[in-house]
Biopython code that builds the backbone (N, CA, C, O; Angstrom):
import numpy as np
from Bio.PDB.StructureBuilder import StructureBuilder

atoms = [
    (1, "MET", "N", (-29.965, 21.553, -23.593)),
    (1, "MET", "CA", (-30.492, 20.380, -22.929)),
    (1, "MET", "C", (-30.177, 20.385, -21.440)),
    (1, "MET", "O", (-31.088, 20.360, -20.612)),
    (2, "GLY", "N", (-28.909, 20.418, -21.099)),
    (2, "GLY", "CA", (-28.539, 20.330, -19.695)),
    (2, "GLY", "C", (-27.839, 21.586, -19.230)),
    (2, "GLY", "O", (-26.928, 21.498, -18.407)),
    (3, "GLY", "N", (-28.218, 22.736, -19.713)),
    (3, "GLY", "CA", (-27.548, 23.972, -19.354)),
    (3, "GLY", "C", (-27.872, 24.423, -17.943)),
    (3, "GLY", "O", (-28.812, 23.934, -17.316)),
    (4, "GLY", "N", (-27.080, 25.361, -17.456)),
    (4, "GLY", "CA", (-27.326, 25.935, -16.151)),
    (4, "GLY", "C", (-26.970, 25.019, -14.993)),
    (4, "GLY", "O", (-27.553, 25.135, -13.915)),
    (5, "MET", "N", (-26.020, 24.107, -15.197)),
    (5, "MET", "CA", (-25.674, 23.168, -14.131)),
    (5, "MET", "C", (-24.219, 23.343, -13.700)),
    (5, "MET", "O", (-23.487, 22.367, -13.536)),
    (6, "GLU", "N", (-23.812, 24.594, -13.519)),
    (6, "GLU", "CA", (-22.458, 24.860, -13.083)),
    (6, "GLU", "C", (-22.260, 24.348, -11.658)),
    (6, "GLU", "O", (-23.199, 24.322, -10.862)),
    (7, "THR", "N", (-21.041, 23.944, -11.349)),
    (7, "THR", "CA", (-20.759, 23.454, -9.999)),
    (7, "THR", "C", (-19.864, 24.438, -9.275)),
    (7, "THR", "O", (-19.081, 25.153, -9.899)),
    (8, "ASN", "N", (-19.977, 24.472, -7.976)),
    (8, "ASN", "CA", (-19.101, 25.291, -7.151)),
    (8, "ASN", "C", (-17.930, 24.431, -6.702)),
    (8, "ASN", "O", (-18.115, 23.366, -6.113)),
    (9, "LYS", "N", (-16.729, 24.903, -6.986)),
    (9, "LYS", "CA", (-15.547, 24.142, -6.595)),
    (9, "LYS", "C", (-15.272, 24.332, -5.111)),
    (9, "LYS", "O", (-15.365, 25.439, -4.580)),
    (10, "ASN", "N", (-14.932, 23.231, -4.454)),
    (10, "ASN", "CA", (-14.555, 23.281, -3.047)),
    (10, "ASN", "C", (-13.052, 23.513, -2.979)),
    (10, "ASN", "O", (-12.267, 22.719, -3.497)),
    (11, "ARG", "N", (-12.657, 24.611, -2.335)),
    (11, "ARG", "CA", (-11.244, 24.990, -2.296)),
    (11, "ARG", "C", (-10.389, 23.911, -1.648)),
    (11, "ARG", "O", (-9.282, 23.638, -2.112)),
    (12, "PHE", "N", (-10.892, 23.291, -0.574)),
    (12, "PHE", "CA", (-10.123, 22.285, 0.148)),
    (12, "PHE", "C", (-9.929, 21.023, -0.690)),
    (12, "PHE", "O", (-8.859, 20.415, -0.665)),
    (13, "ILE", "N", (-10.950, 20.636, -1.420)),
    (13, "ILE", "CA", (-10.840, 19.468, -2.299)),
    (13, "ILE", "C", (-9.850, 19.748, -3.422)),
    (13, "ILE", "O", (-9.055, 18.878, -3.778)),
    (14, "GLU", "N", (-9.889, 20.931, -3.973)),
    (14, "GLU", "CA", (-8.959, 21.302, -5.044)),
    (14, "GLU", "C", (-7.512, 21.314, -4.551)),
    (14, "GLU", "O", (-6.614, 20.870, -5.267)),
    (15, "GLU", "N", (-7.275, 21.818, -3.333)),
    (15, "GLU", "CA", (-5.915, 21.811, -2.773)),
    (15, "GLU", "C", (-5.428, 20.390, -2.532)),
    (15, "GLU", "O", (-4.274, 20.068, -2.817)),
    (16, "TRP", "N", (-6.306, 19.537, -2.007)),
    (16, "TRP", "CA", (-5.937, 18.144, -1.760)),
    (16, "TRP", "C", (-5.623, 17.436, -3.073)),
    (16, "TRP", "O", (-4.642, 16.699, -3.171)),
    (17, "SER", "N", (-6.459, 17.664, -4.077)),
    (17, "SER", "CA", (-6.247, 17.043, -5.388)),
    (17, "SER", "C", (-4.916, 17.490, -5.993)),
    (17, "SER", "O", (-4.186, 16.678, -6.561)),
    (18, "SER", "N", (-4.608, 18.760, -5.872)),
    (18, "SER", "CA", (-3.346, 19.270, -6.400)),
    (18, "SER", "C", (-2.162, 18.645, -5.668)),
    (18, "SER", "O", (-1.162, 18.291, -6.292)),
    (19, "ALA", "N", (-2.274, 18.510, -4.352)),
    (19, "ALA", "CA", (-1.192, 17.892, -3.580)),
    (19, "ALA", "C", (-1.009, 16.428, -3.983)),
    (19, "ALA", "O", (0.124, 15.953, -4.060)),
    (20, "ARG", "N", (-2.098, 15.709, -4.239)),
    (20, "ARG", "CA", (-2.003, 14.307, -4.635)),
    (20, "ARG", "C", (-1.359, 14.169, -6.020)),
    (20, "ARG", "O", (-0.594, 13.236, -6.262)),
    (21, "GLU", "N", (-1.669, 15.095, -6.919)),
    (21, "GLU", "CA", (-1.115, 15.038, -8.261)),
    (21, "GLU", "C", (0.382, 15.322, -8.278)),
    (21, "GLU", "O", (1.090, 14.851, -9.168)),
    (22, "ASN", "N", (0.876, 16.090, -7.300)),
    (22, "ASN", "CA", (2.277, 16.481, -7.257)),
    (22, "ASN", "C", (3.037, 15.797, -6.132)),
    (22, "ASN", "O", (4.080, 16.291, -5.704)),
    (23, "LEU", "N", (2.539, 14.683, -5.653)),
    (23, "LEU", "CA", (3.133, 14.012, -4.499)),
    (23, "LEU", "C", (4.583, 13.604, -4.760)),
    (23, "LEU", "O", (5.434, 13.750, -3.882)),
    (24, "GLU", "N", (4.867, 13.099, -5.947)),
    (24, "GLU", "CA", (6.230, 12.636, -6.217)),
    (24, "GLU", "C", (7.240, 13.780, -6.247)),
    (24, "GLU", "O", (8.436, 13.546, -6.075)),
    (25, "TYR", "N", (6.781, 15.007, -6.462)),
    (25, "TYR", "CA", (7.682, 16.158, -6.469)),
    (25, "TYR", "C", (7.897, 16.726, -5.067)),
    (25, "TYR", "O", (8.929, 17.342, -4.800)),
    (26, "ASN", "N", (6.934, 16.524, -4.176)),
    (26, "ASN", "CA", (6.988, 17.107, -2.841)),
    (26, "ASN", "C", (7.348, 16.103, -1.755)),
    (26, "ASN", "O", (7.398, 16.466, -0.580)),
    (27, "PHE", "N", (7.597, 14.855, -2.119)),
    (27, "PHE", "CA", (7.865, 13.815, -1.129)),
    (27, "PHE", "C", (9.244, 14.013, -0.517)),
    (27, "PHE", "O", (10.201, 14.356, -1.211)),
    (28, "ARG", "N", (9.335, 13.792, 0.798)),
    (28, "ARG", "CA", (10.609, 13.863, 1.507)),
    (28, "ARG", "C", (10.766, 12.612, 2.359)),
    (28, "ARG", "O", (9.818, 12.172, 3.008)),
    (29, "TRP", "N", (11.969, 12.043, 2.353)),
    (29, "TRP", "CA", (12.240, 10.886, 3.202)),
    (29, "TRP", "C", (12.445, 11.357, 4.630)),
    (29, "TRP", "O", (13.297, 12.205, 4.895)),
    (30, "THR", "N", (11.679, 10.816, 5.533)),
    (30, "THR", "CA", (11.804, 11.118, 6.956)),
    (30, "THR", "C", (11.928, 9.797, 7.707)),
    (30, "THR", "O", (11.793, 8.727, 7.114)),
    (31, "ARG", "N", (12.181, 9.872, 8.998)),
    (31, "ARG", "CA", (12.256, 8.649, 9.802)),
    (31, "ARG", "C", (10.935, 7.894, 9.764)),
    (31, "ARG", "O", (10.905, 6.665, 9.688)),
    (32, "ARG", "N", (9.859, 8.644, 9.817)),
    (32, "ARG", "CA", (8.534, 8.007, 9.793)),
    (32, "ARG", "C", (8.303, 7.273, 8.467)),
    (32, "ARG", "O", (7.806, 6.147, 8.460)),
    (33, "ASN", "N", (8.663, 7.907, 7.353)),
    (33, "ASN", "CA", (8.491, 7.265, 6.050)),
    (33, "ASN", "C", (9.365, 6.020, 5.934)),
    (33, "ASN", "O", (8.927, 4.997, 5.407)),
    (34, "LEU", "N", (10.595, 6.106, 6.425)),
    (34, "LEU", "CA", (11.469, 4.934, 6.388)),
    (34, "LEU", "C", (10.902, 3.799, 7.235)),
    (34, "LEU", "O", (10.966, 2.635, 6.840)),
    (35, "ALA", "N", (10.350, 4.135, 8.395)),
    (35, "ALA", "CA", (9.760, 3.119, 9.262)),
    (35, "ALA", "C", (8.554, 2.472, 8.583)),
    (35, "ALA", "O", (8.393, 1.253, 8.647)),
    (36, "LEU", "N", (7.718, 3.260, 7.944)),
    (36, "LEU", "CA", (6.545, 2.705, 7.265)),
    (36, "LEU", "C", (6.946, 1.806, 6.102)),
    (36, "LEU", "O", (6.348, 0.749, 5.898)),
    (37, "VAL", "N", (7.951, 2.217, 5.342)),
    (37, "VAL", "CA", (8.430, 1.377, 4.244)),
    (37, "VAL", "C", (9.029, 0.090, 4.797)),
    (37, "VAL", "O", (8.821, -0.984, 4.233)),
    (38, "GLY", "N", (9.762, 0.189, 5.883)),
    (38, "GLY", "CA", (10.347, -1.004, 6.489)),
    (38, "GLY", "C", (9.291, -1.975, 6.991)),
    (38, "GLY", "O", (9.427, -3.188, 6.826)),
    (39, "ILE", "N", (8.244, -1.447, 7.600)),
    (39, "ILE", "CA", (7.204, -2.323, 8.148)),
    (39, "ILE", "C", (6.328, -2.897, 7.047)),
    (39, "ILE", "O", (6.208, -4.116, 6.920)),
    (40, "PHE", "N", (5.717, -2.030, 6.249)),
    (40, "PHE", "CA", (4.736, -2.487, 5.273)),
    (40, "PHE", "C", (5.360, -2.952, 3.954)),
    (40, "PHE", "O", (4.724, -3.690, 3.202)),
    (41, "GLY", "N", (6.576, -2.538, 3.668)),
    (41, "GLY", "CA", (7.205, -2.927, 2.410)),
    (41, "GLY", "C", (8.146, -4.100, 2.533)),
    (41, "GLY", "O", (8.432, -4.773, 1.543)),
    (42, "ILE", "N", (8.641, -4.361, 3.754)),
    (42, "ILE", "CA", (9.616, -5.439, 3.925)),
    (42, "ILE", "C", (9.154, -6.450, 4.971)),
    (42, "ILE", "O", (9.032, -7.638, 4.668)),
    (43, "ALA", "N", (8.896, -5.995, 6.195)),
    (43, "ALA", "CA", (8.631, -6.912, 7.306)),
    (43, "ALA", "C", (7.351, -7.721, 7.101)),
    (43, "ALA", "O", (7.379, -8.946, 7.222)),
    (44, "ILE", "N", (6.246, -7.075, 6.799)),
    (44, "ILE", "CA", (4.983, -7.800, 6.649)),
    (44, "ILE", "C", (5.027, -8.763, 5.460)),
    (44, "ILE", "O", (4.592, -9.904, 5.617)),
    (45, "PRO", "N", (5.526, -8.375, 4.280)),
    (45, "PRO", "CA", (5.610, -9.353, 3.191)),
    (45, "PRO", "C", (6.505, -10.550, 3.538)),
    (45, "PRO", "O", (6.185, -11.678, 3.163)),
    (46, "VAL", "N", (7.606, -10.327, 4.238)),
    (46, "VAL", "CA", (8.487, -11.433, 4.624)),
    (46, "VAL", "C", (7.762, -12.364, 5.588)),
    (46, "VAL", "O", (7.841, -13.584, 5.446)),
    (47, "LEU", "N", (7.058, -11.806, 6.564)),
    (47, "LEU", "CA", (6.320, -12.640, 7.511)),
    (47, "LEU", "C", (5.208, -13.428, 6.828)),
    (47, "LEU", "O", (4.992, -14.595, 7.155)),
    (48, "VAL", "N", (4.508, -12.816, 5.897)),
    (48, "VAL", "CA", (3.464, -13.529, 5.157)),
    (48, "VAL", "C", (4.077, -14.665, 4.347)),
    (48, "VAL", "O", (3.548, -15.776, 4.336)),
    (49, "TYR", "N", (5.184, -14.394, 3.672)),
    (49, "TYR", "CA", (5.856, -15.424, 2.880)),
    (49, "TYR", "C", (6.301, -16.591, 3.759)),
    (49, "TYR", "O", (6.070, -17.751, 3.417)),
    (50, "LYS", "N", (6.935, -16.289, 4.885)),
    (50, "LYS", "CA", (7.392, -17.358, 5.779)),
    (50, "LYS", "C", (6.222, -18.167, 6.312)),
    (50, "LYS", "O", (6.325, -19.387, 6.443)),
    (51, "GLY", "N", (5.119, -17.515, 6.620)),
    (51, "GLY", "CA", (3.937, -18.227, 7.082)),
    (51, "GLY", "C", (3.377, -19.155, 6.020)),
    (51, "GLY", "O", (2.964, -20.273, 6.330)),
    (52, "ILE", "N", (3.357, -18.710, 4.778)),
    (52, "ILE", "CA", (2.859, -19.539, 3.682)),
    (52, "ILE", "C", (3.774, -20.732, 3.460)),
    (52, "ILE", "O", (3.296, -21.853, 3.288)),
    (53, "VAL", "N", (5.088, -20.507, 3.461)),
    (53, "VAL", "CA", (6.041, -21.605, 3.267)),
    (53, "VAL", "C", (5.919, -22.618, 4.399)),
    (53, "VAL", "O", (5.939, -23.824, 4.156)),
    (54, "ARG", "N", (5.793, -22.140, 5.627)),
    (54, "ARG", "CA", (5.639, -23.038, 6.775)),
    (54, "ARG", "C", (4.375, -23.890, 6.618)),
    (54, "ARG", "O", (4.396, -25.086, 6.907)),
    (55, "GLU", "N", (3.287, -23.285, 6.167)),
    (55, "GLU", "CA", (2.035, -24.022, 5.970)),
    (55, "GLU", "C", (2.205, -25.106, 4.897)),
    (55, "GLU", "O", (1.716, -26.223, 5.064)),
    (56, "PHE", "N", (2.887, -24.785, 3.812)),
    (56, "PHE", "CA", (3.124, -25.783, 2.769)),
    (56, "PHE", "C", (3.970, -26.933, 3.292)),
    (56, "PHE", "O", (3.692, -28.091, 2.983)),
    (57, "HIS", "N", (4.996, -26.634, 4.078)),
    (57, "HIS", "CA", (5.840, -27.686, 4.642)),
    (57, "HIS", "C", (5.049, -28.573, 5.603)),
    (57, "HIS", "O", (5.246, -29.788, 5.640)),
    (58, "MET", "N", (4.160, -27.965, 6.374)),
    (58, "MET", "CA", (3.335, -28.765, 7.276)),
    (58, "MET", "C", (2.401, -29.674, 6.493)),
    (58, "MET", "O", (2.170, -30.811, 6.903)),
    (59, "GLN", "N", (1.861, -29.201, 5.380)),
    (59, "GLN", "CA", (1.001, -30.044, 4.548)),
    (59, "GLN", "C", (1.808, -31.155, 3.903)),
    (59, "GLN", "O", (1.313, -32.274, 3.770)),
    (60, "ASP", "N", (3.041, -30.873, 3.498)),
    (60, "ASP", "CA", (3.904, -31.928, 2.943)),
    (60, "ASP", "C", (4.188, -32.992, 3.966)),
    (60, "ASP", "O", (4.158, -34.178, 3.640)),
    (61, "GLU", "N", (4.465, -32.604, 5.209)),
    (61, "GLU", "CA", (4.724, -33.579, 6.253)),
    (61, "GLU", "C", (3.479, -34.417, 6.537)),
    (61, "GLU", "O", (3.577, -35.626, 6.745)),
    (62, "ASP", "N", (2.322, -33.782, 6.545)),
    (62, "ASP", "CA", (1.074, -34.511, 6.793)),
    (62, "ASP", "C", (0.806, -35.523, 5.690)),
    (62, "ASP", "O", (0.262, -36.594, 5.956)),
    (63, "ALA", "N", (1.177, -35.202, 4.464)),
    (63, "ALA", "CA", (0.946, -36.113, 3.349)),
    (63, "ALA", "C", (2.118, -37.064, 3.129)),
    (63, "ALA", "O", (2.102, -37.849, 2.182)),
    (64, "ALA", "N", (3.126, -37.005, 3.984)),
    (64, "ALA", "CA", (4.318, -37.855, 3.901)),
    (64, "ALA", "C", (5.025, -37.698, 2.559)),
    (64, "ALA", "O", (5.425, -38.680, 1.934)),
    (65, "TYR", "N", (5.170, -36.469, 2.135)),
    (65, "TYR", "CA", (5.882, -36.179, 0.890)),
    (65, "TYR", "C", (7.361, -36.083, 1.188)),
    (65, "TYR", "O", (7.771, -35.367, 2.101)),
    (66, "ALA", "N", (8.160, -36.799, 0.427)),
    (66, "ALA", "CA", (9.601, -36.874, 0.697)),
    (66, "ALA", "C", (10.377, -36.028, -0.316)),
    (66, "ALA", "O", (11.497, -36.397, -0.670)),
    (67, "GLY", "N", (9.829, -34.919, -0.791)),
    (67, "GLY", "CA", (10.494, -34.114, -1.810)),
    (67, "GLY", "C", (11.274, -33.084, -1.204)),
    (67, "GLY", "O", (11.911, -32.299, -1.904)),
]
sb = StructureBuilder()
sb.init_structure("model")
sb.init_model(0)
sb.init_chain("A")
sb.init_seg("    ")
for serial, (resi, resn, name, xyz) in enumerate(atoms, 1):
    if name == "N":
        sb.init_residue(resn, " ", resi, " ")
    sb.init_atom(name, np.array(xyz, "f"), 0.0, 1.0, " ", f" {name:<3s}", serial, name[0])
structure = sb.get_structure()
């Protein structure tokens, strides 16, 4: 039915795929990785949380909530 439809493998795609599959084995902590984890894993979530809490407190004050 659907014979004769072989595909040509792209060497670069195969190398990238292999690297992605083995990332946890080849990962190394560097200054850059630590900085990225600090910014995107800690600093930004903390700032978002503080902004949300501040917004809720402002809404409570506007509604004269004494809780």
